[in-house]
One Martini backbone bead per residue (centre of mass of N, CA, C, O) as a GRO file, in nm:
protein
  431
    1MET     BB    1  -2.816  -2.620  -5.663
    2PHE     BB    2  -2.538  -2.754  -5.638
    3ARG     BB    3  -2.400  -2.523  -5.484
    4LYS     BB    4  -2.584  -2.529  -5.232
    5ILE     BB    5  -2.523  -2.819  -5.152
    6ARG     BB    6  -2.217  -2.792  -5.123
    7ASN     BB    7  -2.221  -2.563  -4.907
    8PHE     BB    8  -2.388  -2.715  -4.700
    9VAL     BB    9  -2.187  -2.944  -4.656
   10PHE     BB   10  -1.947  -2.765  -4.573
   11ASN     BB   11  -2.086  -2.644  -4.319
   12VAL     BB   12  -2.169  -2.909  -4.173
   13TYR     BB   13  -1.888  -3.030  -4.133
   14PHE     BB   14  -1.781  -2.819  -3.920
   15ARG     BB   15  -2.011  -2.900  -3.708
   16LEU     BB   16  -1.970  -3.215  -3.676
   17ILE     BB   17  -1.661  -3.271  -3.596
   18SER     BB   18  -1.720  -3.128  -3.291
   19SER     BB   19  -1.913  -3.361  -3.220
   20ILE     BB   20  -1.985  -3.618  -2.993
   21ALA     BB   21  -2.240  -3.739  -3.180
   22PHE     BB   22  -2.142  -3.818  -3.461
   23LEU     BB   23  -2.007  -4.103  -3.463
   24PRO     BB   24  -2.216  -4.253  -3.288
   25SER     BB   25  -2.445  -4.217  -3.495
   26VAL     BB   26  -2.317  -4.361  -3.735
   27ILE     BB   27  -2.264  -4.634  -3.593
   28SER     BB   28  -2.556  -4.692  -3.508
   29ILE     BB   29  -2.672  -4.704  -3.795
   30ALA     BB   30  -2.492  -4.936  -3.889
   31PHE     BB   31  -2.603  -5.146  -3.684
   32PHE     BB   32  -2.896  -5.132  -3.771
   33ILE     BB   33  -2.849  -5.232  -4.061
   34LEU     BB   34  -2.703  -5.495  -3.987
   35ALA     BB   35  -2.938  -5.627  -3.840
   36LEU     BB   36  -3.134  -5.638  -4.079
   37VAL     BB   37  -2.955  -5.794  -4.277
   38SER     BB   38  -2.907  -6.042  -4.100
   39LEU     BB   39  -3.212  -6.126  -4.062
   40ILE     BB   40  -3.298  -6.130  -4.372
   41TYR     BB   41  -3.030  -6.271  -4.531
   42PHE     BB   42  -2.839  -6.466  -4.322
   43ASP     BB   43  -2.966  -6.651  -4.103
   44SER     BB   44  -3.060  -6.909  -4.246
   45GLU     BB   45  -2.793  -7.004  -4.385
   46ALA     BB   46  -2.594  -6.963  -4.147
   47ASN     BB   47  -2.738  -7.155  -3.952
   48LYS     BB   48  -2.694  -7.413  -4.111
   49HIS     BB   49  -2.385  -7.403  -4.128
   50LEU     BB   50  -2.330  -7.400  -3.818
   51ASN     BB   51  -2.483  -7.667  -3.746
   52GLU     BB   52  -2.291  -7.850  -3.918
   53LYS     BB   53  -1.992  -7.741  -3.806
   54TYR     BB   54  -2.083  -7.533  -3.538
   55PRO     BB   55  -2.299  -7.608  -3.295
   56MET     BB   56  -2.165  -7.471  -3.034
   57LEU     BB   57  -2.232  -7.161  -3.146
   58VAL     BB   58  -2.539  -7.223  -3.123
   59ILE     BB   59  -2.838  -7.046  -3.022
   60ASP     BB   60  -3.167  -7.203  -3.057
   61ASN     BB   61  -3.283  -7.118  -2.796
   62ALA     BB   62  -3.502  -6.881  -2.711
   63ASP     BB   63  -3.465  -6.841  -2.403
   64THR     BB   64  -3.158  -6.830  -2.400
   65ALA     BB   65  -3.123  -6.592  -2.593
   66ARG     BB   66  -3.279  -6.387  -2.421
   67THR     BB   67  -3.102  -6.405  -2.168
   68VAL     BB   68  -2.832  -6.324  -2.294
   69LEU     BB   69  -2.921  -6.052  -2.420
   70SER     BB   70  -3.025  -5.919  -2.161
   71ALA     BB   71  -2.756  -5.924  -2.011
   72PHE     BB   72  -2.592  -5.759  -2.217
   73ILE     BB   73  -2.764  -5.504  -2.228
   74GLY     BB   74  -2.737  -5.427  -1.928
   75GLY     BB   75  -2.424  -5.414  -1.921
   76ILE     BB   76  -2.377  -5.205  -2.155
   77ILE     BB   77  -2.538  -4.978  -2.030
   78SER     BB   78  -2.350  -4.947  -1.789
   79LEU     BB   79  -2.094  -4.884  -1.951
   80THR     BB   80  -2.204  -4.634  -2.093
   81SER     BB   81  -2.266  -4.465  -1.843
   82PHE     BB   82  -1.978  -4.468  -1.730
   83SER     BB   83  -1.839  -4.344  -1.980
   84PHE     BB   84  -1.993  -4.076  -1.987
   85SER     BB   85  -1.905  -3.990  -1.701
   86MET     BB   86  -1.602  -3.975  -1.765
   87VAL     BB   87  -1.619  -3.757  -1.981
   88MET     BB   88  -1.745  -3.537  -1.801
   89LEU     BB   89  -1.514  -3.535  -1.595
   90LEU     BB   90  -1.290  -3.456  -1.788
   91LEU     BB   91  -1.412  -3.186  -1.880
   92SER     BB   92  -1.431  -3.059  -1.598
   93GLN     BB   93  -1.127  -3.072  -1.523
   94ALA     BB   94  -1.012  -2.924  -1.769
   95SER     BB   95  -1.165  -2.657  -1.720
   96ALA     BB   96  -1.062  -2.603  -1.422
   97ASN     BB   97  -0.734  -2.668  -1.452
   98PHE     BB   98  -0.683  -2.538  -1.741
   99SER     BB   99  -0.904  -2.500  -2.013
  100PRO     BB  100  -1.192  -2.434  -2.195
  101ARG     BB  101  -1.049  -2.454  -2.483
  102LEU     BB  102  -1.007  -2.779  -2.470
  103LEU     BB  103  -1.289  -2.909  -2.517
  104PRO     BB  104  -1.316  -2.949  -2.827
  105ASP     BB  105  -1.080  -3.156  -2.848
  106LEU     BB  106  -1.195  -3.366  -2.647
  107ILE     BB  107  -1.470  -3.413  -2.785
  108SER     BB  108  -1.327  -3.484  -3.082
  109ASP     BB  109  -1.232  -3.753  -2.993
  110THR     BB  110  -1.242  -4.046  -3.174
  111ARG     BB  111  -1.207  -4.264  -2.962
  112ASN     BB  112  -1.452  -4.200  -2.787
  113GLN     BB  113  -1.663  -4.213  -3.016
  114VAL     BB  114  -1.620  -4.507  -3.098
  115VAL     BB  115  -1.684  -4.643  -2.831
  116LEU     BB  116  -1.969  -4.523  -2.793
  117GLY     BB  117  -2.077  -4.626  -3.067
  118VAL     BB  118  -2.046  -4.930  -3.011
  119PHE     BB  119  -2.223  -4.946  -2.768
  120LEU     BB  120  -2.484  -4.839  -2.900
  121GLY     BB  121  -2.488  -5.035  -3.143
  122THR     BB  122  -2.505  -5.298  -2.979
  123ILE     BB  123  -2.771  -5.241  -2.843
  124ILE     BB  124  -2.936  -5.215  -3.101
  125PHE     BB  125  -2.875  -5.494  -3.213
  126MET     BB  126  -2.986  -5.662  -2.971
  127VAL     BB  127  -3.275  -5.555  -2.968
  128ILE     BB  128  -3.354  -5.649  -3.252
  129VAL     BB  129  -3.293  -5.949  -3.203
  130LEU     BB  130  -3.478  -5.991  -2.959
  131ILE     BB  131  -3.756  -5.909  -3.108
  132SER     BB  132  -3.701  -6.146  -3.342
  133ILE     BB  133  -3.749  -6.381  -3.154
  134ILE     BB  134  -3.904  -6.664  -3.309
  135PRO     BB  135  -4.033  -6.948  -3.269
  136ALA     BB  136  -4.064  -7.215  -3.493
  137ASP     BB  137  -4.145  -7.478  -3.266
  138GLY     BB  138  -4.155  -7.327  -2.962
  139GLU     BB  139  -3.817  -7.322  -2.907
  140THR     BB  140  -3.677  -7.262  -3.159
  141THR     BB  141  -3.445  -7.062  -3.362
  142THR     BB  142  -3.333  -6.868  -3.663
  143SER     BB  143  -3.125  -6.649  -3.492
  144GLY     BB  144  -2.833  -6.764  -3.430
  145PHE     BB  145  -2.638  -6.575  -3.585
  146SER     BB  146  -2.723  -6.305  -3.449
  147VAL     BB  147  -2.659  -6.399  -3.162
  148LEU     BB  148  -2.358  -6.445  -3.212
  149MET     BB  149  -2.295  -6.153  -3.293
  150SER     BB  150  -2.382  -6.028  -3.024
  151ILE     BB  151  -2.170  -6.169  -2.851
  152ILE     BB  152  -1.924  -6.056  -2.997
  153PHE     BB  153  -1.991  -5.757  -2.948
  154GLY     BB  154  -1.986  -5.782  -2.640
  155MET     BB  155  -1.686  -5.859  -2.619
  156VAL     BB  156  -1.579  -5.605  -2.755
  157CYS     BB  157  -1.687  -5.410  -2.536
  158LEU     BB  158  -1.505  -5.512  -2.310
  159GLY     BB  159  -1.239  -5.433  -2.449
  160LEU     BB  160  -1.312  -5.129  -2.491
  161PHE     BB  161  -1.333  -5.060  -2.193
  162VAL     BB  162  -1.037  -5.098  -2.125
  163TYR     BB  163  -0.940  -4.891  -2.334
  164PHE     BB  164  -1.099  -4.649  -2.218
  165ILE     BB  165  -0.956  -4.635  -1.946
  166HIS     BB  166  -0.682  -4.573  -2.067
  167ILE     BB  167  -0.748  -4.305  -2.227
  168MET     BB  168  -0.854  -4.153  -1.977
  169SER     BB  169  -0.589  -4.166  -1.800
  170THR     BB  170  -0.421  -4.003  -2.029
  171ALA     BB  171  -0.600  -3.752  -2.114
  172ILE     BB  172  -0.569  -3.591  -1.825
  173GLN     BB  173  -0.287  -3.536  -1.894
  174ILE     BB  174  -0.116  -3.250  -1.960
  175ASP     BB  175   0.103  -3.351  -2.151
  176ASN     BB  176  -0.093  -3.479  -2.357
  177ILE     BB  177  -0.260  -3.231  -2.419
  178LEU     BB  178  -0.031  -3.048  -2.521
  179ARG     BB  179   0.070  -3.237  -2.744
  180ASP     BB  180  -0.190  -3.245  -2.912
  181VAL     BB  181  -0.214  -2.943  -2.965
  182TYR     BB  182   0.061  -2.909  -3.096
  183HIS     BB  183   0.025  -3.105  -3.336
  184GLU     BB  184  -0.214  -2.959  -3.463
  185ALA     BB  185  -0.079  -2.681  -3.502
  186ARG     BB  186   0.166  -2.778  -3.662
  187ASP     BB  187   0.009  -2.902  -3.902
  188ARG     BB  188  -0.127  -2.639  -3.991
  189ILE     BB  189   0.130  -2.484  -4.061
  190LYS     BB  190   0.254  -2.691  -4.260
  191GLU     BB  191   0.028  -2.684  -4.466
  192GLN     BB  192   0.079  -2.384  -4.545
  193LEU     BB  193   0.375  -2.417  -4.625
  194ASP     BB  194   0.336  -2.650  -4.843
  195ALA     BB  195   0.123  -2.486  -5.027
  196ASP     BB  196   0.227  -2.211  -5.118
  197ILE     BB  197   0.013  -1.940  -5.066
  198HIS     BB  198   0.229  -1.717  -5.093
  199THR     BB  199   0.196  -1.398  -5.264
  200GLU     BB  200   0.376  -1.104  -5.390
  201SER     BB  201   0.280  -1.030  -5.692
  202ILE     BB  202   0.004  -0.954  -5.569
  203GLN     BB  203  -0.165  -0.630  -5.554
  204LEU     BB  204  -0.424  -0.509  -5.406
  205LYS     BB  205  -0.613  -0.254  -5.451
  206ASP     BB  206  -0.677   0.064  -5.325
  207GLY     BB  207  -1.003   0.218  -5.260
  208LYS     BB  208  -1.326   0.337  -5.329
  209GLU     BB  209  -1.408   0.080  -5.520
  210TRP     BB  210  -1.458  -0.072  -5.272
  211ARG     BB  211  -1.691  -0.324  -5.168
  212GLY     BB  212  -1.905  -0.407  -4.911
  213MET     BB  213  -2.000  -0.692  -4.686
  214SER     BB  214  -2.243  -0.805  -4.464
  215ARG     BB  215  -2.391  -0.930  -4.155
  216ASP     BB  216  -2.679  -0.985  -3.955
  217GLU     BB  217  -2.507  -1.195  -3.795
  218ALA     BB  218  -2.345  -1.329  -3.544
  219GLY     BB  219  -2.000  -1.468  -3.534
  220TYR     BB  220  -1.768  -1.712  -3.611
  221PHE     BB  221  -1.498  -1.731  -3.809
  222GLN     BB  222  -1.394  -2.042  -3.985
  223GLY     BB  223  -1.406  -2.002  -4.309
  224ILE     BB  224  -1.334  -2.112  -4.656
  225ASN     BB  225  -1.434  -2.208  -4.977
  226LEU     BB  226  -1.182  -2.177  -5.188
  227GLN     BB  227  -1.247  -2.342  -5.441
  228GLY     BB  228  -1.522  -2.204  -5.501
  229VAL     BB  229  -1.437  -1.896  -5.499
  230MET     BB  230  -1.228  -1.908  -5.729
  231LYS     BB  231  -1.430  -1.973  -5.955
  232LYS     BB  232  -1.611  -1.722  -5.913
  233ILE     BB  233  -1.401  -1.491  -5.970
  234GLU     BB  234  -1.346  -1.587  -6.256
  235GLU     BB  235  -1.631  -1.545  -6.368
  236GLU     BB  236  -1.657  -1.228  -6.251
  237GLU     BB  237  -1.396  -1.064  -6.249
  238VAL     BB  238  -1.284  -1.060  -5.933
  239ASN     BB  239  -1.178  -0.922  -5.639
  240LEU     BB  240  -1.093  -1.036  -5.298
  241LYS     BB  241  -1.166  -0.953  -4.951
  242LEU     BB  242  -1.085  -1.090  -4.633
  243LEU     BB  243  -1.116  -0.949  -4.319
  244PRO     BB  244  -1.128  -1.176  -4.132
  245PHE     BB  245  -1.002  -1.385  -3.903
  246GLN     BB  246  -0.958  -1.678  -3.776
  247GLY     BB  247  -1.191  -1.673  -3.498
  248GLN     BB  248  -1.345  -1.423  -3.538
  249TYR     BB  249  -1.570  -1.192  -3.420
  250ILE     BB  250  -1.883  -1.105  -3.570
  251TYR     BB  251  -2.064  -0.831  -3.624
  252PRO     BB  252  -2.330  -0.675  -3.700
  253GLY     BB  253  -2.261  -0.483  -3.999
  254VAL     BB  254  -1.983  -0.594  -4.060
  255ASP     BB  255  -1.744  -0.617  -4.272
  256ILE     BB  256  -1.616  -0.908  -4.459
  257ILE     BB  257  -1.627  -0.832  -4.768
  258MET     BB  258  -1.445  -0.736  -5.072
  259PHE     BB  259  -1.494  -0.551  -5.377
  260ASP     BB  260  -1.367  -0.414  -5.700
  261LYS     BB  261  -1.677  -0.441  -5.783
  262GLU     BB  262  -1.983  -0.444  -5.897
  263LEU     BB  263  -2.252  -0.648  -5.771
  264ASP     BB  264  -2.494  -0.850  -5.756
  265ASP     BB  265  -2.684  -0.997  -5.517
  266GLU     BB  266  -2.663  -1.291  -5.614
  267THR     BB  267  -2.353  -1.305  -5.628
  268LYS     BB  268  -2.297  -1.231  -5.334
  269ASP     BB  269  -2.450  -1.471  -5.210
  270GLU     BB  270  -2.277  -1.691  -5.339
  271ILE     BB  271  -2.011  -1.605  -5.204
  272PHE     BB  272  -2.120  -1.609  -4.907
  273ASP     BB  273  -2.173  -1.925  -4.898
  274TYR     BB  274  -1.851  -1.992  -4.860
  275ILE     BB  275  -1.889  -1.900  -4.571
  276VAL     BB  276  -1.795  -1.985  -4.233
  277PHE     BB  277  -1.999  -2.020  -3.944
  278SER     BB  278  -2.015  -1.981  -3.576
  279ASN     BB  279  -2.103  -2.006  -3.220
  280ASN     BB  280  -1.810  -2.111  -3.189
  281HIS     BB  281  -1.472  -2.110  -3.059
  282GLN     BB  282  -1.379  -2.270  -3.347
  283ALA     BB  283  -1.140  -2.463  -3.555
  284ALA     BB  284  -1.005  -2.685  -3.778
  285ASP     BB  285  -0.761  -2.457  -3.897
  286ASN     BB  286  -0.643  -2.315  -3.606
  287TYR     BB  287  -0.338  -2.232  -3.479
  288VAL     BB  288  -0.397  -1.995  -3.286
  289LEU     BB  289  -0.570  -2.156  -3.088
  290GLY     BB  290  -0.341  -2.342  -2.997
  291ILE     BB  291  -0.163  -2.121  -2.874
  292LYS     BB  292  -0.375  -2.021  -2.669
  293GLN     BB  293  -0.411  -2.282  -2.515
  294ILE     BB  294  -0.120  -2.314  -2.415
  295THR     BB  295  -0.099  -2.042  -2.275
  296GLU     BB  296  -0.332  -2.080  -2.068
  297VAL     BB  297  -0.212  -2.324  -1.927
  298GLY     BB  298   0.053  -2.190  -1.835
  299VAL     BB  299  -0.076  -1.955  -1.674
  300LYS     BB  300  -0.263  -2.126  -1.484
  301ALA     BB  301  -0.022  -2.278  -1.345
  302MET     BB  302   0.056  -1.984  -1.192
  303SER     BB  303  -0.153  -1.991  -1.002
  304PRO     BB  304  -0.204  -1.999  -0.664
  305GLY     BB  305  -0.371  -2.280  -0.668
  306ILE     BB  306  -0.128  -2.431  -0.831
  307ASN     BB  307   0.174  -2.376  -0.881
  308ASP     BB  308   0.321  -2.479  -1.192
  309PRO     BB  309   0.614  -2.437  -1.352
  310GLY     BB  310   0.646  -2.692  -1.525
  311THR     BB  311   0.405  -2.643  -1.715
  312ALA     BB  312   0.496  -2.366  -1.817
  313ILE     BB  313   0.758  -2.470  -1.950
  314VAL     BB  314   0.629  -2.671  -2.145
  315SER     BB  315   0.456  -2.462  -2.295
  316LEU     BB  316   0.702  -2.300  -2.402
  317ASP     BB  317   0.820  -2.518  -2.581
  318TYR     BB  318   0.577  -2.534  -2.777
  319ILE     BB  319   0.562  -2.233  -2.856
  320THR     BB  320   0.840  -2.212  -2.978
  321GLU     BB  321   0.793  -2.407  -3.217
  322LEU     BB  322   0.548  -2.256  -3.338
  323LEU     BB  323   0.690  -1.980  -3.382
  324ALA     BB  324   0.916  -2.085  -3.564
  325LEU     BB  325   0.719  -2.166  -3.788
  326ARG     BB  326   0.570  -1.890  -3.820
  327MET     BB  327   0.832  -1.734  -3.926
  328ARG     BB  328   0.801  -1.893  -4.217
  329LYS     BB  329   0.550  -1.706  -4.237
  330SER     BB  330   0.345  -1.499  -4.384
  331ASP     BB  331   0.119  -1.224  -4.344
  332HIS     BB  332   0.072  -1.258  -4.652
  333GLU     BB  333  -0.243  -1.368  -4.820
  334VAL     BB  334  -0.262  -1.500  -5.158
  335HIS     BB  335  -0.506  -1.619  -5.394
  336LYS     BB  336  -0.497  -1.754  -5.699
  337SER     BB  337  -0.622  -1.807  -5.980
  338GLU     BB  338  -0.593  -2.005  -6.249
  339SER     BB  339  -0.502  -1.755  -6.440
  340GLY     BB  340  -0.386  -1.507  -6.240
  341ASN     BB  341  -0.591  -1.239  -6.249
  342TYR     BB  342  -0.709  -1.334  -5.972
  343ALA     BB  343  -0.799  -1.271  -5.615
  344VAL     BB  344  -0.756  -1.375  -5.266
  345GLU     BB  345  -0.760  -1.199  -4.965
  346VAL     BB  346  -0.631  -1.311  -4.656
  347ASN     BB  347  -0.676  -1.270  -4.324
  348THR     BB  348  -0.412  -1.256  -4.088
  349LEU     BB  349  -0.251  -1.309  -3.805
  350ASP     BB  350   0.004  -1.152  -3.702
  351PHE     BB  351   0.305  -1.210  -3.554
  352GLU     BB  352   0.309  -0.977  -3.348
  353THR     BB  353   0.039  -1.044  -3.209
  354ILE     BB  354   0.099  -1.331  -3.121
  355MET     BB  355   0.352  -1.266  -2.960
  356TYR     BB  356   0.246  -1.052  -2.762
  357GLU     BB  357  -0.002  -1.203  -2.638
  358SER     BB  358   0.152  -1.443  -2.525
  359PHE     BB  359   0.381  -1.287  -2.348
  360ALA     BB  360   0.198  -1.102  -2.182
  361GLU     BB  361   0.086  -1.324  -1.998
  362TYR     BB  362   0.353  -1.425  -1.882
  363ARG     BB  363   0.451  -1.150  -1.770
  364SER     BB  364   0.208  -1.103  -1.574
  365TYR     BB  365   0.216  -1.409  -1.413
  366CYS     BB  366   0.563  -1.481  -1.417
  367LYS     BB  367   0.771  -1.246  -1.325
  368HIS     BB  368   0.837  -1.374  -1.024
  369ASP     BB  369   0.968  -1.620  -1.175
  370PHE     BB  370   1.271  -1.741  -1.243
  371THR     BB  371   1.238  -1.998  -1.428
  372VAL     BB  372   1.035  -1.880  -1.632
  373MET     BB  373   1.202  -1.631  -1.724
  374ARG     BB  374   1.440  -1.789  -1.825
  375LYS     BB  375   1.279  -1.943  -2.040
  376ILE     BB  376   1.188  -1.698  -2.203
  377ILE     BB  377   1.467  -1.603  -2.284
  378GLU     BB  378   1.549  -1.866  -2.432
  379THR     BB  379   1.321  -1.857  -2.635
  380LEU     BB  380   1.394  -1.583  -2.772
  381LYS     BB  381   1.682  -1.662  -2.855
  382TYR     BB  382   1.597  -1.889  -3.043
  383LEU     BB  383   1.425  -1.716  -3.239
  384LEU     BB  384   1.662  -1.538  -3.341
  385SER     BB  385   1.805  -1.814  -3.478
  386SER     BB  386   1.578  -1.854  -3.664
  387GLU     BB  387   1.393  -1.903  -3.922
  388MET     BB  388   1.282  -1.631  -4.150
  389LYS     BB  389   1.085  -1.461  -4.374
  390HIS     BB  390   1.137  -1.187  -4.214
  391GLU     BB  391   1.335  -0.941  -4.074
  392HIS     BB  392   1.120  -0.801  -3.877
  393TYR     BB  393   1.092  -1.038  -3.675
  394LYS     BB  394   1.344  -0.976  -3.507
  395GLU     BB  395   1.238  -0.711  -3.377
  396ILE     BB  396   1.001  -0.842  -3.228
  397VAL     BB  397   1.176  -1.017  -3.041
  398MET     BB  398   1.346  -0.789  -2.921
  399ASN     BB  399   1.108  -0.642  -2.787
  400GLN     BB  400   1.041  -0.871  -2.588
  401LEU     BB  401   1.310  -0.861  -2.438
  402ARG     BB  402   1.272  -0.576  -2.330
  403LEU     BB  403   1.012  -0.631  -2.169
  404VAL     BB  404   1.129  -0.852  -1.988
  405LYS     BB  405   1.347  -0.680  -1.858
  406LYS     BB  406   1.158  -0.481  -1.718
  407ASP     BB  407   0.998  -0.688  -1.548
  408VAL     BB  408   1.234  -0.811  -1.395
  409LYS     BB  409   1.327  -0.550  -1.247
  410LYS     BB  410   1.043  -0.516  -1.094
  411ALA     BB  411   0.982  -0.824  -0.976
  412ILE     BB  412   1.273  -0.885  -0.877
  413ASP     BB  413   1.409  -0.871  -0.551
  414ASN     BB  414   1.639  -1.050  -0.579
  415GLU     BB  415   1.963  -0.977  -0.655
  416ASP     BB  416   2.076  -1.251  -0.745
  417ASP     BB  417   1.853  -1.324  -0.944
  418LEU     BB  418   1.879  -1.070  -1.119
  419GLU     BB  419   2.175  -1.103  -1.203
  420ARG     BB  420   2.140  -1.377  -1.340
  421LEU     BB  421   1.925  -1.294  -1.552
  422MET     BB  422   2.100  -1.075  -1.699
  423THR     BB  423   2.299  -1.294  -1.831
  424TYR     BB  424   2.079  -1.402  -2.050
  425PHE     BB  425   2.098  -1.159  -2.204
  426PRO     BB  426   2.165  -0.993  -2.462
  427GLU     BB  427   2.383  -0.735  -2.527
  428SER     BB  428   2.177  -0.574  -2.726
  429ILE     BB  429   2.010  -0.532  -2.469
  430GLU     BB  430   1.903  -0.273  -2.324
  431SER     BB  431   1.858  -0.124  -2.002
   0.00000   0.00000   0.00000
């Protein structure tokens, strides 16, 4: 029972953190509880204390309190409606001008969620206080402390609205969007590098004795509760292979995990519960998705309707840094159990695939542009001189330079531009 609850929480976590309604809902519930606690436990004593020392802060007239709260509620509802409209406009523009893949990151921006949550929570707080105002002697009310708190929360909402306008005006700028995506992807790669999770000492055997297990429903593979599954393979004395890479779409009936010995159905189901799936193409710790997002923004910037080489060049700068970090990471990922006798092999998207797919898009859509192609050449030359985990990564980069050189010769019509571009290639790249 405890295992099922833990896995359920683990799965729900991945689904909640990407929802725009998550933090606003939590904050709204907190304000609802605060309103009840304030009215039930604090109002009477706090009201007496404020009347004695700070009577100017207390609104004890019932009609005045209702008027003030009604005005605040109407105003904050208007602010909330306007704020939600701005968020929807931001998402629409980002999807149309940049890339639909950016939407999950923009939706999950905690700053927007906190502001919207405080707006909704304040409305809930004020409504509860408003309906609780009952005159004690026909005119005065004992809810003066809660009314004061409502006014304070209303003032905070006005300040947050100014802050919200600021973050909206900066969030739509492509430089800020690219920088945020880059930082997230960079942090994900660094986490894997710092964890030292790559082990070459264990080689899981291949053969007919491996048994596969599939899923009846399709979905995107989002990750695995590694801590839980490591304990399970130790108990069952089994090695495990995870076949899909993070973010991959899994079709029904396709094997997802492999075991090196036969297990009963109950044990298989327990291990399967540790795997997280989603109907959306997003992942909390997927640096490959970050690279794809930046690539798509750069390529879309070169479309005829936009024609913005500057954005494409900026996107290449960020991709260069991410690929340089990725080169320090192995393609082979094996997690050992506590005893070291058993392991889980996790499938990762190899460096060659990431490299080829990223630059194939740039070569297809930007090969006619002199400045972008020059930047691509400089990017690849930088990667050649960067630290790399395996020597064969260098040949992968060299192959991209060869492909770029072929495209440049075919796409650049101006002889002077072509001659100048040829001088940027390393001499080792054959014609």
